[in-house]
C-alpha positions as CSV (number, residue, x, y, z in Angstrom):
1,M,5.8,1.0,-34.4
2,K,5.2,0.7,-30.6
3,T,1.6,0.7,-29.4
4,L,0.4,2.5,-26.3
5,I,0.2,-0.9,-24.5
6,D,3.8,-1.7,-25.5
7,E,5.0,1.6,-24.0
8,L,3.2,0.9,-20.7
9,K,4.6,-2.7,-20.6
10,G,8.1,-1.2,-21.0
11,V,7.9,0.7,-17.6
12,K,10.3,-1.1,-15.2
13,A,8.0,-1.9,-12.3
14,K,6.1,-4.9,-11.0
15,K,2.9,-5.2,-13.0
16,H,-0.1,-7.3,-14.0
17,V,-1.9,-7.3,-17.3
18,V,-5.7,-7.6,-17.1
19,T,-7.6,-8.9,-20.1
20,S,-11.4,-8.9,-20.1
21,I,-13.4,-10.7,-22.8
22,E,-17.1,-10.9,-23.1
23,Y,-18.7,-13.7,-25.1
24,D,-22.2,-13.6,-26.5
25,C,-22.7,-17.4,-26.6
26,K,-26.4,-17.8,-27.7
27,K,-26.2,-21.5,-26.9
28,E,-25.3,-23.4,-23.8
29,D,-22.7,-25.5,-25.6
30,K,-20.7,-22.3,-26.3
31,E,-20.9,-21.4,-22.6
32,D,-19.4,-24.9,-21.9
33,E,-16.7,-24.3,-24.4
34,V,-15.6,-21.1,-22.8
35,F,-15.7,-22.7,-19.3
36,E,-13.6,-25.7,-20.5
37,T,-11.1,-23.2,-22.0
38,V,-10.8,-21.5,-18.7
39,R,-10.3,-24.8,-17.0
40,T,-7.5,-25.7,-19.4
41,I,-5.8,-22.3,-18.8
42,V,-5.9,-22.9,-15.1
43,S,-4.5,-26.5,-15.5
44,D,-1.8,-25.6,-18.0
45,H,-0.8,-22.0,-17.2
46,L,-1.4,-21.6,-13.5
47,E,2.1,-20.1,-12.8
48,E,1.4,-17.4,-15.4
49,I,-1.8,-16.1,-14.0
50,A,-2.5,-14.1,-10.8
51,K,-6.3,-14.4,-11.2
52,I,-8.9,-15.7,-13.6
53,T,-12.7,-15.3,-13.3
54,Y,-15.6,-16.8,-15.2
55,D,-18.9,-15.0,-14.9
56,L,-22.1,-16.4,-16.5
57,Q,-24.5,-13.5,-17.0
58,A,-28.1,-13.2,-18.3
59,D,-28.9,-14.0,-22.0
60,H,-26.0,-16.5,-22.3
61,K,-23.3,-13.8,-22.0
62,V,-20.1,-15.0,-20.4
63,K,-17.4,-12.6,-19.1
64,V,-13.8,-13.9,-18.5
65,E,-11.2,-11.8,-16.9
66,V,-7.6,-12.9,-16.7
67,T,-4.9,-11.1,-14.6
68,Q,-1.4,-12.2,-15.9
69,N,1.8,-11.8,-14.0
70,M,4.5,-9.9,-15.9
């Protein structure tokens, strides 16, 4: 069964997929883990992404947004 997202991906036009993830880290070491993961993605998958952002917010919340080329 096709999901709504699958149907949208099927449209024949240039597109980017944006994924936004918010982490509630509670501890600084978890913030560091998210940051290191972002660094690894940039190092290993740079050709696949159009943009990636890492935003450290109040109360140890981290927001990561990835825009992928399709």
